[in-house]
MDTraj code that builds the backbone (N, CA, C; nanometers):
import mdtraj as md
import numpy as np

residues = "MET THR THR HIS GLU SER LYS SER ALA PRO PRO ALA GLU MET PRO LYS HIS LEU VAL GLN PHE LEU LEU GLY GLY GLN THR CYS VAL VAL ALA THR CYS ASP ALA HIS HIS ARG PRO MET THR THR LEU MET THR TRP VAL VAL ALA ARG ASP PRO ARG THR LEU SER ILE ALA VAL ASP THR ARG GLY ARG SER LEU ALA ASN LEU LYS ALA ASN PRO HIS VAL ALA ILE GLU VAL LEU GLY ASP ASP LEU CYS TRP GLY LEU ARG GLY THR ALA VAL VAL GLU LYS GLU SER MET THR HIS ALA PRO PHE PRO CYS ALA LEU VAL ALA VAL HIS LEU GLU GLU CYS ARG ASP HIS GLY ALA GLN GLY VAL LYS PHE PHE GLY PRO ARG TYR HIS PHE GLU PRO GLY LYS GLU HIS ARG SER GLN THR GLU GLN GLN VAL PHE ALA GLU LEU LYS GLY THR ALA PRO THR VAL".split()
xyz = np.array([
    [-0.7283, -1.0093, 3.6471],
    [-0.6811, -1.1214, 3.5459],
    [-0.5288, -1.1577, 3.5466],
    [-0.4669, -1.2834, 3.5781],
    [-0.3720, -1.3446, 3.5649],
    [-0.2924, -1.3015, 3.4075],
    [-0.1741, -1.3444, 3.4576],
    [-0.0948, -1.3529, 3.2670],
    [-0.1658, -1.4914, 3.2643],
    [-0.1614, -1.5791, 3.2773],
    [-0.1641, -1.7013, 3.2827],
    [-0.3589, -1.7655, 3.2503],
    [-0.4253, -1.5912, 3.2684],
    [-0.6044, -1.6751, 3.1922],
    [-0.6048, -1.5592, 3.1288],
    [-0.7249, -1.6285, 3.0248],
    [-0.7363, -1.5879, 2.8956],
    [-0.8760, -1.5449, 2.9181],
    [-0.9340, -1.4648, 2.8173],
    [-1.0307, -1.3173, 2.7924],
    [-1.1413, -1.4481, 2.7898],
    [-1.1188, -1.5617, 2.7130],
    [-1.2156, -1.6276, 2.6695],
    [-1.1518, -1.7780, 2.6552],
    [-1.2444, -1.9241, 2.7121],
    [-1.1653, -2.0471, 2.6485],
    [-1.1539, -2.0789, 2.5427],
    [-1.0855, -2.1360, 2.5399],
    [-1.0274, -2.1814, 2.4139],
    [-1.1401, -2.2835, 2.3063],
    [-1.1593, -2.2949, 2.1969],
    [-1.2819, -2.3541, 2.1144],
    [-1.2725, -2.4853, 2.1454],
    [-1.3557, -2.6038, 2.1727],
    [-1.3676, -2.7472, 2.2069],
    [-1.3759, -2.7529, 2.0659],
    [-1.3425, -2.7194, 1.9697],
    [-1.4271, -2.7677, 1.8779],
    [-1.2620, -2.7656, 1.7231],
    [-1.2495, -2.9057, 1.6447],
    [-1.1132, -2.8234, 1.5374],
    [-1.1829, -2.7633, 1.4708],
    [-1.1071, -2.6794, 1.3823],
    [-1.1296, -2.6681, 1.2774],
    [-1.1116, -2.7320, 1.1757],
    [-1.1921, -2.7251, 1.0800],
    [-1.2297, -2.8420, 0.9447],
    [-1.0803, -2.8605, 0.8827],
    [-0.9890, -2.7393, 0.8925],
    [-0.8705, -2.7821, 0.7914],
    [-0.7952, -2.9317, 0.9184],
    [-0.8198, -2.9420, 1.0234],
    [-0.7664, -3.0124, 1.1526],
    [-0.8252, -3.1444, 1.0748],
    [-0.9582, -3.1504, 1.1127],
    [-1.0131, -3.2331, 1.1107],
    [-1.0025, -3.3551, 1.0216],
    [-1.0138, -3.2680, 0.8518],
    [-0.9517, -3.3398, 0.7438],
    [-0.7911, -3.4157, 0.7648],
    [-0.6839, -3.3086, 0.8466],
    [-0.5833, -3.4349, 0.8363],
    [-0.6077, -3.4793, 0.9473],
    [-0.6479, -3.5338, 1.0043],
    [-0.6996, -3.6600, 1.1232],
    [-0.7995, -3.7358, 1.0082],
    [-0.7750, -3.7981, 0.9464],
    [-0.8802, -3.8666, 0.8427],
    [-0.7692, -4.0134, 0.8254],
    [-0.6763, -3.9910, 0.9630],
    [-0.6048, -4.1923, 0.9817],
    [-0.4366, -4.1381, 0.9208],
    [-0.3663, -4.1898, 0.9297],
    [-0.2344, -4.2428, 0.9356],
    [-0.1420, -4.0707, 0.9824],
    [-0.1822, -4.0184, 1.0819],
    [-0.1221, -3.8572, 1.1128],
    [-0.0116, -3.9265, 1.2647],
    [0.0379, -3.9044, 1.2521],
    [0.1306, -3.9063, 1.4288],
    [0.1031, -3.8196, 1.4887],
    [0.0459, -3.8587, 1.6853],
    [-0.0027, -3.8035, 1.7111],
    [0.1050, -3.7663, 1.8452],
    [0.1394, -3.7315, 1.9632],
    [0.1452, -3.7593, 2.0908],
    [0.0806, -3.7364, 2.1827],
    [0.0335, -3.9046, 2.2586],
    [-0.0627, -3.8438, 2.3206],
    [0.0003, -3.8580, 2.4565],
    [-0.0706, -3.7928, 2.5568],
    [-0.0154, -3.7762, 2.6690],
    [-0.1304, -3.8442, 2.7729],
    [-0.1294, -3.9187, 2.8880],
    [-0.1693, -3.9535, 2.9922],
    [-0.1564, -3.9572, 3.1348],
    [-0.2066, -3.9762, 3.2253],
    [-0.1376, -3.9556, 3.3892],
    [-0.2077, -4.0603, 3.4225],
    [-0.1130, -4.1751, 3.4741],
    [-0.1716, -4.2705, 3.5371],
    [-0.2674, -4.2228, 3.7043],
    [-0.3064, -4.3681, 3.7785],
    [-0.3723, -4.3128, 3.9288],
    [-0.2655, -4.2041, 4.0246],
    [-0.1402, -4.1985, 4.0352],
    [-0.1026, -4.1214, 4.0930],
    [-0.0792, -4.0156, 4.0188],
    [-0.1019, -3.9401, 3.8725],
    [-0.0973, -3.8028, 3.8579],
    [0.0539, -3.8005, 3.7640],
    [0.1264, -3.9247, 3.7389],
    [0.2440, -3.9428, 3.6919],
    [0.1973, -3.8923, 3.5174],
    [0.2884, -3.8238, 3.4581],
    [0.2358, -3.7891, 3.3059],
    [0.3136, -3.8781, 3.2397],
    [0.2562, -3.9341, 3.1560],
    [0.3602, -4.0610, 3.0250],
    [0.2816, -4.0104, 2.9219],
    [0.3453, -4.0162, 2.7824],
    [0.3405, -3.9801, 2.6692],
    [0.4013, -4.0987, 2.5733],
    [0.2601, -4.1224, 2.4718],
    [0.2872, -4.2159, 2.3890],
    [0.2594, -4.1955, 2.2072],
    [0.3741, -4.2088, 2.1381],
    [0.3571, -4.1952, 1.9806],
    [0.2553, -4.2999, 1.9544],
    [0.1023, -4.2218, 1.8580],
    [-0.0065, -4.3069, 1.8141],
    [-0.0019, -4.2232, 1.6955],
    [0.0230, -4.3286, 1.5444],
    [-0.0908, -4.3225, 1.4383],
    [-0.2301, -4.3146, 1.4079],
    [-0.2703, -4.4451, 1.4823],
    [-0.4199, -4.5168, 1.4762],
    [-0.4876, -4.3965, 1.5255],
    [-0.4777, -4.2622, 1.4500],
    [-0.6013, -4.1637, 1.5405],
    [-0.6425, -4.0552, 1.3957],
    [-0.7987, -4.1192, 1.4355],
    [-0.9189, -4.0339, 1.3639],
    [-0.9907, -3.9446, 1.4310],
    [-1.0363, -3.8509, 1.3450],
    [-1.1875, -3.7705, 1.3677],
    [-1.2522, -3.8073, 1.3037],
    [-1.3353, -3.8041, 1.4254],
    [-1.4974, -3.8537, 1.4193],
    [-1.5769, -3.7282, 1.3573],
    [-1.5505, -3.6512, 1.4399],
    [-1.6175, -3.5187, 1.4111],
    [-1.5410, -3.4041, 1.4957],
    [-1.5530, -3.2475, 1.4479],
    [-1.4863, -3.1961, 1.5047],
    [-1.4515, -3.1999, 1.6724],
    [-1.5016, -3.2659, 1.7548],
    [-1.5358, -3.2459, 1.8970],
    [-1.5023, -3.4154, 1.9120],
    [-1.4697, -3.4743, 1.8313],
    [-1.4334, -3.6371, 1.9069],
    [-1.3244, -3.7005, 1.8575],
    [-1.1904, -3.7796, 1.8841],
    [-1.1049, -3.8367, 1.7789],
    [-1.1419, -3.9506, 1.8281],
    [-1.1515, -4.0938, 1.7760],
    [-1.1117, -4.1942, 1.7921],
    [-0.9726, -4.2656, 1.8248],
    [-0.9106, -4.3455, 1.8960],
    [-0.8066, -4.3743, 1.9005],
    [-0.8118, -4.5341, 1.9197],
    [-0.6634, -4.6219, 1.8610],
    [-0.7090, -4.7262, 1.8580],
    [-0.5279, -4.7573, 1.9504],
    [-0.6077, -4.7838, 2.0780],
    [-0.4932, -4.8128, 2.2066],
    [-0.4622, -4.9292, 2.2329],
    [-0.3220, -4.9647, 2.2164],
    [-0.2461, -5.0863, 2.1943],
    [-0.3096, -5.1130, 2.4234],
    [-0.3692, -5.2548, 2.3990],
    [-0.4452, -5.2808, 2.5345],
    [-0.3014, -5.3550, 2.6341],
    [-0.1783, -5.3564, 2.5742],
    [-0.0854, -5.4081, 2.6723],
    [-0.0242, -5.3630, 2.7077],
    [-0.0478, -5.2153, 2.6539],
    [0.0969, -5.0961, 2.7167],
    [-0.0172, -5.0394, 2.8553],
    [0.0891, -4.8703, 2.8701],
    [0.0104, -4.8413, 3.0442],
    [-0.0588, -4.7361, 2.9561],
    [-0.0804, -4.6902, 2.8138],
    [-0.1771, -4.5903, 2.8075],
    [-0.3135, -4.6332, 2.8740],
    [-0.3481, -4.7638, 2.8112],
    [-0.5065, -4.7819, 2.8200],
    [-0.5098, -4.7547, 2.9682],
    [-0.4772, -4.8460, 3.0883],
    [-0.4698, -4.8490, 3.2209],
    [-0.4832, -4.7351, 3.3200],
    [-0.3869, -4.6353, 3.1989],
    [-0.3467, -4.4552, 3.2696],
    [-0.5114, -4.4171, 3.2747],
    [-0.6004, -4.4467, 3.0918],
    [-0.6965, -4.3818, 3.0601],
    [-0.8088, -4.4116, 3.1658],
    [-0.7776, -4.5708, 3.1972],
    [-0.8924, -4.5961, 3.2635],
    [-0.8941, -4.5348, 3.3813],
    [-0.7189, -4.4785, 3.4663],
    [-0.7352, -4.4386, 3.6004],
    [-0.7931, -4.2712, 3.5709],
    [-0.7890, -4.2281, 3.4766],
    [-0.7456, -4.0954, 3.4821],
    [-0.8266, -4.1038, 3.3511],
    [-0.9764, -4.0641, 3.3372],
    [-0.9955, -4.0586, 3.1471],
    [-0.9490, -3.8996, 3.0927],
    [-0.8776, -3.8316, 3.1565],
    [-0.7882, -3.6706, 3.1043],
    [-0.6724, -3.7166, 3.0134],
    [-0.6894, -3.6459, 2.9075],
    [-0.6205, -3.6854, 2.8099],
    [-0.5837, -3.5258, 2.7274],
    [-0.4023, -3.5354, 2.6811],
    [-0.3352, -3.4153, 2.5905],
    [-0.3375, -3.4776, 2.4656],
    [-0.2951, -3.4237, 2.3504],
    [-0.3345, -3.4595, 2.2106],
    [-0.2044, -3.3666, 2.1928],
    [-0.0805, -3.3954, 2.0895],
    [0.0110, -3.2693, 2.0548],
    [-0.0359, -3.3557, 1.8833],
    [-0.1011, -3.2480, 1.7627],
    [-0.1299, -3.2615, 1.6587],
    [0.0148, -3.2124, 1.5616],
    [0.0733, -3.3191, 1.4865],
    [0.1701, -3.2293, 1.4452],
    [0.1585, -3.2851, 1.3199],
    [0.2404, -3.1860, 1.1990],
    [0.1707, -3.1918, 1.0448],
    [0.2375, -3.0791, 0.9623],
    [0.2896, -3.1271, 0.8687],
    [0.2935, -2.9956, 0.7601],
    [0.1893, -2.9038, 0.8129],
    [0.2675, -2.7933, 0.8395],
    [0.1993, -2.6449, 0.9043],
    [0.1101, -2.6749, 0.9887],
    [0.1150, -2.7657, 1.0754],
    [-0.0297, -2.8124, 1.1859],
    [0.1109, -2.7930, 1.2615],
    [0.0295, -2.7792, 1.4358],
    [0.1324, -2.8078, 1.5499],
    [-0.0108, -2.7618, 1.6351],
    [-0.1053, -2.8408, 1.6618],
    [-0.2234, -2.8110, 1.7537],
    [-0.2554, -2.8645, 1.8682],
    [-0.2494, -2.8554, 2.0260],
    [-0.2489, -2.9030, 2.1696],
    [-0.4515, -2.9548, 2.1687],
    [-0.4374, -3.0381, 2.1532],
    [-0.6084, -3.1663, 2.2247],
    [-0.6407, -3.1607, 2.3568],
    [-0.6880, -3.1069, 2.4249],
    [-0.7331, -3.1755, 2.5593],
    [-0.8962, -3.2564, 2.5688],
    [-0.8998, -3.3391, 2.6215],
    [-1.0497, -3.3919, 2.6603],
    [-1.0314, -3.5159, 2.7539],
    [-1.1509, -3.5651, 2.7783],
    [-1.1870, -3.7000, 2.7915],
    [-1.1804, -3.8197, 2.7449],
    [-1.1514, -3.8889, 2.7717],
    [-1.1161, -4.0443, 2.7308],
    [-1.2187, -4.1320, 2.7727],
    [-1.2882, -4.1693, 2.6900],
    [-1.4360, -4.2669, 2.7195],
    [-1.4095, -4.4691, 2.6045],
    [-1.3395, -4.5858, 2.6635],
    [-1.3434, -4.6858, 2.6409],
    [-1.4815, -4.7123, 2.5340],
    [-1.5070, -4.7271, 2.4271],
    [-1.5869, -4.7655, 2.4094],
    [-1.6229, -4.9183, 2.3143],
    [-1.4906, -4.9414, 2.2778],
    [-1.4859, -5.0961, 2.2566],
    [-1.3653, -5.1589, 2.2828],
    [-1.3752, -5.2536, 2.3866],
    [-1.2561, -5.3255, 2.4432],
    [-1.1267, -5.3894, 2.3511],
    [-1.2220, -5.4508, 2.2516],
    [-1.1214, -5.5373, 2.1700],
    [-1.1944, -5.4695, 2.0163],
    [-1.0601, -5.4733, 1.8852],
    [-1.1005, -5.3610, 1.8262],
    [-1.1105, -5.5022, 1.7158],
    [-1.1574, -5.5298, 1.5957],
    [-1.1484, -5.6275, 1.5128],
    [-1.0390, -5.6281, 1.3900],
    [-1.0096, -5.5102, 1.3735],
    [-0.9013, -5.4827, 1.2511],
    [-0.7588, -5.5031, 1.2786],
    [-0.7832, -5.4088, 1.3849],
    [-0.5900, -5.3623, 1.4812],
    [-0.5079, -5.5273, 1.4631],
    [-0.4505, -5.5778, 1.4150],
    [-0.3246, -5.6876, 1.4076],
    [-0.3067, -5.7259, 1.5531],
    [-0.2814, -5.6153, 1.6380],
    [-0.2683, -5.6632, 1.8066],
    [-0.3634, -5.6412, 1.8374],
    [-0.3957, -5.6338, 2.0040],
    [-0.4418, -5.6158, 2.0776],
    [-0.5309, -5.4852, 2.0919],
    [-0.6272, -5.4153, 2.0457],
    [-0.6225, -5.2631, 2.1011],
    [-0.7821, -5.2390, 2.1571],
    [-0.8017, -5.1522, 2.2104],
    [-0.9240, -5.0786, 2.2617],
    [-0.9255, -4.9843, 2.1666],
    [-1.0895, -4.9463, 2.1108],
    [-1.1013, -4.8065, 2.0684],
    [-1.1590, -4.7111, 2.1390],
    [-1.0829, -4.5868, 2.1873],
    [-1.0829, -4.5401, 2.2803],
    [-1.1526, -4.3816, 2.1781],
    [-1.2777, -4.3024, 2.2282],
    [-1.3394, -4.1809, 2.1740],
    [-1.2374, -4.1340, 2.3263],
    [-1.2198, -4.0003, 2.2746],
    [-1.1734, -3.8658, 2.3470],
    [-1.2631, -3.7413, 2.2862],
    [-1.3327, -3.6778, 2.3830],
    [-1.4534, -3.6148, 2.3585],
    [-1.3672, -3.4948, 2.4129],
    [-1.3205, -3.3567, 2.3129],
    [-1.2471, -3.2929, 2.2971],
    [-1.3456, -3.1511, 2.4494],
    [-1.2302, -3.1075, 2.4697],
    [-1.2712, -2.9507, 2.5652],
    [-1.2109, -2.8599, 2.5538],
    [-1.0506, -2.9251, 2.4793],
    [-1.0245, -2.7976, 2.4417],
    [-0.9494, -2.8180, 2.3498],
    [-0.8772, -2.6821, 2.2328],
    [-0.8114, -2.7181, 2.0738],
    [-0.7296, -2.5824, 2.0298],
    [-0.6060, -2.6310, 2.0635],
    [-0.5107, -2.4524, 2.0586],
    [-0.4383, -2.5124, 1.9586],
    [-0.4481, -2.3691, 1.8868],
    [-0.3459, -2.4112, 1.7677],
    [-0.2030, -2.3384, 1.8865],
    [-0.0885, -2.4154, 1.8150],
    [0.0289, -2.4288, 1.9053],
    [0.1468, -2.3236, 1.7933],
    [0.1115, -2.3629, 1.6733],
    [0.1596, -2.2534, 1.5331],
    [0.2507, -2.1099, 1.6123],
    [0.2974, -2.0812, 1.5429],
    [0.3731, -2.0028, 1.5322],
    [0.4233, -1.9001, 1.3861],
    [0.3484, -1.8067, 1.3897],
    [0.3701, -1.6928, 1.2604],
    [0.4894, -1.6773, 1.2593],
    [0.5066, -1.6389, 1.1269],
    [0.6576, -1.6661, 1.0823],
    [0.7494, -1.8077, 1.1088],
    [0.6668, -1.9067, 1.1459],
    [0.7211, -2.0269, 1.1518],
    [0.6987, -2.1785, 1.1180],
    [0.7681, -2.2015, 1.0082],
    [0.7104, -2.2996, 0.9485],
    [0.7057, -2.4418, 1.0019],
    [0.6683, -2.5266, 1.0279],
    [0.7007, -2.6526, 1.1040],
    [0.6528, -2.7740, 0.9939],
    [0.7300, -2.8396, 1.0108],
    [0.6969, -3.0156, 0.9168],
    [0.7283, -3.0890, 0.9796],
    [0.5615, -3.1641, 1.0440],
    [0.5602, -3.2816, 1.1074],
    [0.6126, -3.4368, 1.0890],
    [0.5936, -3.4427, 1.1639],
    [0.6861, -3.6220, 1.1524],
    [0.5728, -3.7507, 1.0683],
    [0.6450, -3.8395, 0.9749],
    [0.6273, -3.9036, 0.8820],
    [0.6648, -4.0397, 0.8837],
    [0.5631, -4.1272, 0.8501],
    [0.6702, -4.2791, 0.8497],
    [0.6075, -4.3535, 0.6907],
    [0.6557, -4.4040, 0.6829],
    [0.6103, -4.5087, 0.5408],
    [0.6885, -4.6268, 0.5874],
    [0.6311, -4.7444, 0.4786],
    [0.6245, -4.9311, 0.5051],
    [0.7770, -4.9356, 0.4306],
    [0.8569, -5.0133, 0.4539],
    [0.9646, -5.0559, 0.4338],
    [0.8903, -5.1700, 0.2776],
    [1.0168, -5.1391, 0.1432],
    [0.9585, -5.2854, 0.0723],
    [0.9490, -5.4341, 0.1845],
    [0.8101, -5.4960, 0.1480],
    [0.7785, -5.5799, 0.1630],
    [0.6996, -5.5975, 0.2864],
    [0.6867, -5.4854, 0.3808],
    [0.5825, -5.4606, 0.4180],
    [0.4424, -5.3424, 0.4124],
    [0.4441, -5.3674, 0.2285],
    [0.3461, -5.2564, 0.2163],
    [0.2011, -5.2681, 0.2759],
    [0.1695, -5.4464, 0.3023],
    [0.0513, -5.5159, 0.3418],
    [0.0130, -5.4624, 0.4818],
    [0.0911, -5.3670, 0.5440],
    [0.0544, -5.3516, 0.6932],
    [-0.0759, -5.2070, 0.6232],
    [0.0061, -5.0913, 0.5013],
    [-0.1528, -5.0026, 0.4571],
    [-0.2847, -5.0310, 0.4876],
    [-0.2894, -5.1598, 0.4198],
    [-0.4401, -5.2412, 0.3458],
    [-0.4721, -5.2543, 0.4999],
    [-0.3771, -5.3088, 0.6749],
    [-0.4480, -5.3683, 0.8018],
    [-0.4982, -5.1910, 0.8211],
    [-0.4302, -5.0850, 0.7988],
    [-0.4124, -4.9764, 0.8637],
    [-0.5474, -4.9109, 0.7964],
    [-0.5916, -4.9119, 0.6706],
    [-0.7233, -4.8812, 0.6306],
    [-0.8240, -4.9081, 0.6909],
    [-0.8392, -5.1289, 0.7353],
    [-0.9515, -5.1228, 0.8162],
    [-0.9437, -5.0692, 0.9357],
    [-0.7749, -5.0206, 0.9839],
    [-0.8248, -4.9984, 1.1299],
    [-0.9075, -4.8891, 1.1331],
    [-0.8522, -4.7158, 1.0207],
    [-0.9382, -4.5901, 0.9945],
    [-1.0794, -4.6524, 1.0140],
    [-1.1253, -4.7253, 0.9301],
    [-1.2504, -4.7498, 0.9092],
    [-1.2978, -4.7944, 1.0104],
    [-1.2733, -4.8695, 1.0712],
    [-1.3425, -4.9213, 1.2438],
    [-1.2932, -4.8213, 1.3682],
    [-1.2369, -4.7191, 1.3254],
    [-1.2013, -4.5975, 1.4294],
    [-1.3336, -4.5097, 1.3203],
    [-1.3844, -4.4943, 1.2601],
    [-1.4097, -4.3970, 1.1956],
    [-1.6084, -4.4104, 1.1873],
    [-1.6543, -4.5598, 1.2138],
    [-1.7715, -4.6296, 1.1939],
    [-1.8217, -4.5390, 1.3375],
    [-1.9542, -4.5808, 1.2903],
    [-2.0747, -4.5445, 1.3954],
    [-2.0123, -4.5867, 1.5356],
    [-2.0037, -4.5515, 1.6671],
    [-1.9748, -4.5686, 1.7971],
    [-2.0788, -4.6393, 1.8238],
    [-2.0746, -4.7055, 1.9166],
    [-2.1601, -4.8374, 2.0192],
    [-2.2231, -4.6863, 2.1284],
    [-2.3232, -4.6937, 2.1430],
    [-2.3796, -4.5877, 2.2747],
    [-2.2801, -4.6608, 2.3882],
    [-2.2577, -4.5381, 2.4413],
    [-2.2470, -4.5700, 2.6119],
    [-2.2305, -4.5408, 2.7000],
])
top = md.Topology()
chain = top.add_chain()
for i, resn in enumerate(residues, 1):
    res = top.add_residue(resn, chain, resSeq=i)
    for name in ("N", "CA", "C"):
        top.add_atom(name, md.element.get_by_symbol(name[0]), res)
traj = md.Trajectory(xyz[None], top)
């Protein structure tokens, strides 16, 4: 066995505390690859754990991420929060080409997880990124709640 091989495969399920964290509004870094296998990262906050093995993501249809996911469905996601640093990998499936509640064109993408790794380190306290709405923009919170509800809803059969 080489130093890069592990004795057992990492779990494909998120632990309960990570599922709870991913109920909406958390910052994640989503990595995709284009048709030529060139990597690209995108910061996304409309990410919801549907269950321990599935994430739902609202992906802007105007950007490169969606085109990348259609060309190569393999995706990696880094979940960052207070005392949380997890690396997830899986396969993306576009379940809905056009979301109803997003304020700009988004597709609903499900990521079926194949690997969940805790990237935290003992003795190191991690503080995750946060965002908030500036005065006068509080109405965006209501829109986000509608997007999260749509992401959590029963997925169509694919």
